[in-house]
C-alpha positions as a printed Julia matrix, in Angstrom:
412×3 Matrix{Float64}:
 88.83  30.54  259.85
 92.3   29.51  257.85
 91.21  25.82  257.31
 87.69  26.66  255.96
 88.52  29.83  254.0
 91.43  30.53  251.34
 93.43  33.45  252.58
 94.15  34.5   248.74
 91.06  35.25  248.02
 90.87  38.31  250.29
 93.45  40.11  248.86
 92.71  42.61  245.67
 93.63  40.85  242.25
 96.92  41.76  240.84
 95.71  42.63  237.72
 93.91  45.34  239.07
 95.94  48.51  239.38
 94.76  52.34  240.37
 97.22  53.79  237.97
 95.69  53.11  234.25
 92.22  53.97  236.0
 93.06  57.47  237.47
 94.58  58.61  234.42
 91.89  57.9   232.18
 89.58  59.11  234.67
 91.31  62.45  234.44
 91.59  61.92  230.32
 87.48  61.54  230.33
 87.51  64.87  232.52
 89.46  67.08  230.42
 87.69  65.73  227.67
 83.9   66.55  228.48
 85.35  69.95  229.65
 86.67  70.55  226.33
 83.28  69.23  224.65
 81.59  71.66  226.88
 83.56  74.55  225.29
 82.79  73.27  221.96
 79.2   73.39  222.2
 79.28  76.72  223.42
 80.5   77.58  219.73
 82.02  80.17  218.22
 80.1   83.08  219.79
 80.34  81.72  223.37
 82.29  83.94  225.6
 85.12  83.23  228.25
 82.88  83.19  230.68
 79.93  81.08  229.53
 82.38  78.42  228.54
 84.28  78.77  232.55
 80.51  78.78  233.71
 79.97  75.46  232.33
 82.82  73.77  233.06
 83.19  74.82  236.95
 79.37  73.79  237.28
 79.97  70.51  235.62
 83.0   69.95  237.73
 81.35  70.67  240.72
 78.3   67.82  239.69
 80.58  65.75  239.06
 82.24  66.3   242.22
 79.0   65.52  244.32
 78.68  62.26  242.46
 81.55  60.61  244.0
 81.56  62.6   247.11
 77.87  61.82  248.0
 78.78  58.33  247.49
 82.16  58.35  250.3
 79.8   60.13  252.39
 77.36  57.13  252.1
 80.05  54.54  252.98
 80.75  56.72  256.14
 77.26  56.85  256.94
 77.07  53.34  256.67
 80.38  51.83  258.71
 78.88  54.7   261.45
 75.48  52.81  261.42
 76.69  49.62  261.7
 78.89  49.53  264.72
 76.11  51.88  266.4
 73.66  49.03  265.94
 76.61  46.23  266.7
 75.53  44.72  263.33
 77.24  41.13  262.66
 75.46  40.51  258.98
 78.04  43.19  257.27
 80.96  42.13  258.79
 82.25  40.41  255.7
 81.37  43.9   253.49
 82.51  45.75  255.97
 85.9   46.44  254.76
 84.93  47.48  251.31
 82.76  50.19  252.3
 85.83  51.14  254.93
 88.62  51.6   251.76
 85.58  53.73  249.89
 85.3   55.87  253.16
 88.86  56.22  253.35
 89.0   57.55  249.77
 87.86  60.82  251.52
 91.07  62.3   252.31
 92.57  62.14  248.44
 88.43  63.57  247.68
 89.75  67.04  249.15
 92.41  67.62  246.92
 89.75  66.98  244.16
 87.69  70.15  245.74
 90.64  72.63  245.12
 89.49  73.3   241.74
 86.54  75.22  243.39
 88.62  77.06  246.08
 90.89  78.22  243.94
 87.95  79.82  241.37
 86.72  81.28  244.39
 90.15  83.18  245.38
 90.49  83.92  241.97
 87.66  86.75  242.35
 85.34  84.46  239.87
 81.92  84.1   240.14
 81.78  80.61  238.78
 79.69  78.71  240.08
 78.73  80.9   243.27
 77.75  84.22  242.25
 78.6   85.77  245.5
 81.48  85.64  245.41
 81.57  89.04  243.16
 79.47  91.07  245.95
 78.98  94.07  243.67
 77.56  91.95  240.97
 75.33  90.2   243.47
 70.99  92.12  243.31
 69.27  89.96  245.59
 68.93  91.74  248.89
 68.8   88.35  250.82
 71.61  87.38  249.1
 72.96  90.65  249.99
 71.89  90.09  254.06
 73.99  86.64  254.14
 77.31  88.28  252.84
 77.14  91.18  255.01
 76.82  88.73  258.17
 79.78  87.33  256.5
 78.39  83.5   256.2
 78.6   84.14  252.41
 82.01  84.74  252.05
 85.07  82.84  250.67
 87.28  82.73  253.22
 84.23  81.52  255.48
 83.43  79.26  252.9
 86.96  77.71  252.78
 87.06  77.36  256.5
 83.97  75.4   256.72
 84.81  73.11  253.99
 88.23  72.39  255.65
 86.25  71.56  258.44
 83.91  69.5   256.8
 86.72  67.68  255.06
 88.67  67.28  258.82
 85.96  65.72  260.56
 84.57  63.58  257.89
 88.15  62.34  257.79
 89.07  62.09  261.41
 86.2   59.92  261.46
 87.4   57.75  257.96
 90.75  57.26  259.63
 89.66  56.51  262.82
 87.25  53.41  262.01
 89.4   52.29  259.28
 92.73  52.45  261.65
 90.82  50.8   264.13
 90.0   47.87  261.85
 93.33  47.08  260.79
 94.73  47.23  264.12
 92.51  44.55  264.59
 93.51  42.81  261.64
 96.9   42.43  263.65
 96.04  42.1   267.18
 92.02  40.43  266.91
 91.35  42.14  269.93
 87.99  43.45  270.85
 88.65  46.65  272.22
 89.16  48.01  268.78
 85.41  46.71  267.88
 84.31  47.85  271.58
 85.86  51.3   270.72
 84.55  51.99  267.55
 80.85  51.34  269.13
 81.53  53.51  271.65
 82.12  56.44  268.9
 80.0   55.57  266.37
 76.85  57.45  268.17
 78.72  61.24  268.47
 79.97  60.71  265.1
 76.58  60.14  263.59
 75.56  63.4   264.7
 78.18  65.13  263.7
 77.82  63.72  260.42
 74.54  64.72  259.9
 75.11  68.45  260.87
 78.19  68.54  258.72
 77.02  66.74  255.45
 73.69  69.17  255.99
 75.9   72.07  256.18
 78.38  70.65  252.99
 75.63  70.09  250.92
 73.62  73.83  251.6
 77.26  75.53  251.01
 78.43  73.85  248.11
 74.94  73.43  246.59
 72.18  74.8   248.11
 74.35  78.29  247.78
 74.71  78.8   244.0
 70.85  79.55  244.25
 71.65  82.01  247.61
 68.73  83.26  247.93
 66.49  80.16  247.82
 66.28  77.6   250.58
 65.55  74.53  252.23
 66.03  72.84  255.54
 65.55  69.51  254.07
 68.05  69.81  251.17
 70.79  67.49  253.13
 68.15  64.81  253.93
 67.74  65.17  249.81
 71.49  65.13  249.29
 72.3   62.36  251.75
 69.46  60.19  250.77
 70.85  60.37  247.02
 74.6   59.75  247.56
 73.13  56.1   249.98
 71.5   54.58  247.46
 74.54  55.52  245.42
 76.99  53.91  247.78
 74.7   50.5   248.4
 75.22  50.74  244.16
 78.67  51.05  243.8
 79.02  48.12  246.51
 77.12  45.68  244.62
 79.11  46.62  241.74
 83.04  46.1   243.52
 81.38  43.09  245.65
 80.12  41.79  241.79
 83.68  42.33  240.14
 85.31  40.99  243.0
 83.73  37.8   242.8
 84.06  37.88  239.33
 87.61  38.24  239.8
 87.34  35.32  241.85
 87.69  37.07  245.31
 85.5   37.35  248.21
 83.08  34.52  246.89
 82.87  32.5   250.58
 82.39  35.66  252.26
 80.08  37.6   250.38
 77.29  35.22  249.83
 73.84  35.63  248.32
 71.91  37.04  251.75
 74.8   39.92  251.56
 73.27  40.88  247.94
 69.88  40.58  249.39
 70.6   42.97  251.64
 72.44  45.73  249.61
 69.86  45.27  247.81
 67.19  45.73  250.3
 68.98  49.14  251.51
 69.06  50.43  247.74
 65.76  49.96  247.08
 64.69  51.11  250.43
 66.72  54.65  249.58
 65.56  54.6   246.17
 61.82  55.16  248.07
 63.37  57.75  250.7
 65.26  59.83  248.12
 61.26  59.46  246.45
 60.16  60.77  249.3
 62.43  63.96  250.55
 62.51  64.76  246.93
 58.1   64.85  246.25
 58.36  65.91  250.36
 60.14  69.3   249.24
 58.06  70.0   246.11
 54.98  70.05  247.65
 55.8   72.63  250.47
 56.96  75.27  247.73
 53.92  74.04  245.33
 51.2   75.08  248.12
 52.8   77.82  249.19
 53.65  79.28  245.94
 56.19  82.11  247.46
 58.29  83.46  244.2
 61.73  83.38  246.54
 60.67  79.59  247.48
 59.86  78.36  243.93
 62.39  80.35  242.03
 64.46  76.99  241.99
 62.11  74.93  240.79
 61.03  77.54  238.2
 65.13  77.53  236.88
 65.06  74.0   236.65
 61.81  73.98  234.34
 62.69  75.59  231.81
 65.34  75.78  229.23
 65.51  72.09  228.26
 66.12  71.12  231.98
 62.21  70.36  232.32
 63.0   67.66  230.73
 65.54  66.26  232.97
 63.02  66.96  235.45
 60.33  65.04  234.89
 62.48  61.86  233.84
 63.83  61.86  237.17
 60.09  60.92  238.49
 59.71  57.22  236.55
 63.67  56.99  236.39
 64.88  57.63  239.65
 61.37  56.43  241.65
 58.78  54.65  239.41
 60.73  52.51  237.54
 64.04  51.47  239.37
 60.91  50.83  242.49
 59.36  48.47  240.63
 62.18  46.68  239.18
 64.05  46.13  243.13
 60.81  45.37  244.99
 60.68  41.89  244.51
 62.96  39.34  246.33
 63.7   37.18  243.18
 65.5   40.13  241.74
 67.33  41.38  244.96
 68.96  37.76  244.79
 69.82  37.15  241.47
 72.73  38.5   240.06
 72.5   39.88  236.86
 69.12  41.8   237.88
 70.55  43.09  240.9
 73.63  44.39  239.11
 71.45  45.73  236.48
 69.69  47.81  239.03
 73.14  49.18  240.62
 74.12  50.69  237.64
 71.1   51.78  237.05
 70.98  53.45  240.11
 74.09  54.89  239.61
 73.28  56.55  236.44
 70.47  58.35  238.15
 72.19  59.51  240.59
 74.62  61.17  238.64
 71.45  62.84  236.44
 70.3   63.9   239.87
 73.18  65.68  241.07
 73.39  67.47  237.66
 69.98  68.34  238.18
 71.15  70.43  240.7
 73.8   72.2   239.62
 74.07  72.26  235.78
 70.79  74.37  235.6
 72.52  77.84  236.75
 74.96  77.13  233.94
 72.7   78.23  230.88
 70.4   76.34  228.81
 70.46  72.9   228.02
 72.82  71.35  224.99
 72.92  67.8   224.26
 76.62  67.87  223.03
 77.52  69.76  226.32
 75.86  67.28  228.55
 78.07  64.68  226.37
 80.64  65.77  227.75
 79.52  66.41  231.17
 78.65  62.67  231.47
 82.5   62.31  229.87
 83.33  64.16  232.96
 81.14  62.09  235.02
 82.53  58.68  234.05
 86.14  59.97  234.51
 85.35  61.45  238.3
 84.06  57.9   238.95
 86.77  56.41  237.5
 89.24  58.81  239.98
 86.89  57.38  243.2
 88.14  53.63  241.82
 91.9   54.4   241.43
 91.67  55.97  244.92
 89.73  52.89  246.13
 92.3   50.59  244.76
 94.72  52.38  246.09
 93.35  52.16  249.7
 92.71  48.12  248.98
 96.36  47.73  247.97
 97.38  48.11  251.63
 94.73  45.82  253.0
 93.01  42.73  253.28
 89.14  42.69  251.81
 88.11  41.34  254.33
 88.46  41.76  258.14
 89.67  38.15  259.43
 89.71  38.56  262.89
 86.95  40.53  263.96
 85.03  38.84  266.49
 81.15  38.98  264.53
 83.14  37.43  261.21
 81.66  33.78  261.77
 77.8   35.91  262.1
 78.34  37.08  258.79
 79.35  33.96  257.51
 76.51  31.57  258.88
 73.8   34.91  257.88
 70.48  34.16  256.14
 67.63  36.28  255.75
 64.06  34.85  256.64
 61.77  33.42  254.33
 58.78  35.27  254.58
């Protein structure tokens, strides 16, 4: 292996430094928040300004958190399926996955707002201002309280961080010893971890996003968020691998066949997200029960209806037609374009889930929100670089690496 492949190509480029990305990301997040305050104008109250900033922060946090969770699920699936084709790209996913403990820190502002007694972004946090009997019942039984919200969030982050640590640490140990037992251990635990992942991600989606409208409910909302995150994860993987190859890295390890498969997965989750989104809408449309349609009513007025209608072509029809071709998925420029597209519409989708509860759409405020989203993504990439500085980009001693290096898609 070492005689055929240049081991220097599995190290992170020396010019890729996390500190400028992290500083730049923080600056953009702050500037984005200031744009939101500016957009509200002189007549705006402090409450409306805080409402915009809290909702914007939550939406942008979910934008990057779902990408990291997508990487964790990808790793779990590769081991439960004993996949060999992905071995040469798996370390990139492991490095994204290992940012989850860092992302826990980014959730602290939401927790601080709750314990400060604010009703942003969750109105149920001030029970005396709640008028809905459904929400009051959830508060009375103790589910929607800041204490239990905090405990559940700690459990979610703890479970994800433990899984990420176990799978990444086993991978790094195999880098040293080459022992196949480290692969067997990950295969053994991947199945149970998938079940834990499914439940924890669903409940986190219910708590963090769906409880913004606490009197509305959807049993497939967690699947909706999961599908969106998986699409964004594969888009991120494609862009990172493309950037590394442009920097002279991984050219022998990540082939057009791997890009083709990542493109197929991205295409598949574009379809899956569309299926879940349509299914959720259809159930509430033909039921036409006021307490069930309220969530959609909020998102189909005050300018947000344009975002809702735009998601149909932007998140489904256009990328579906753009990525359905095998030739596009095997074309570097074409695949890069659609990966960027997928990331942008994922940000728009997370915005659609959260921001309508902050008030009417405002172009200037949304521009600030977009800057915050770019800043959050830069912070995620900074965390990725921090982790990548301590590990090679390819698990060179993984027993399935030769299979990945000779992998080829069948020609139909």
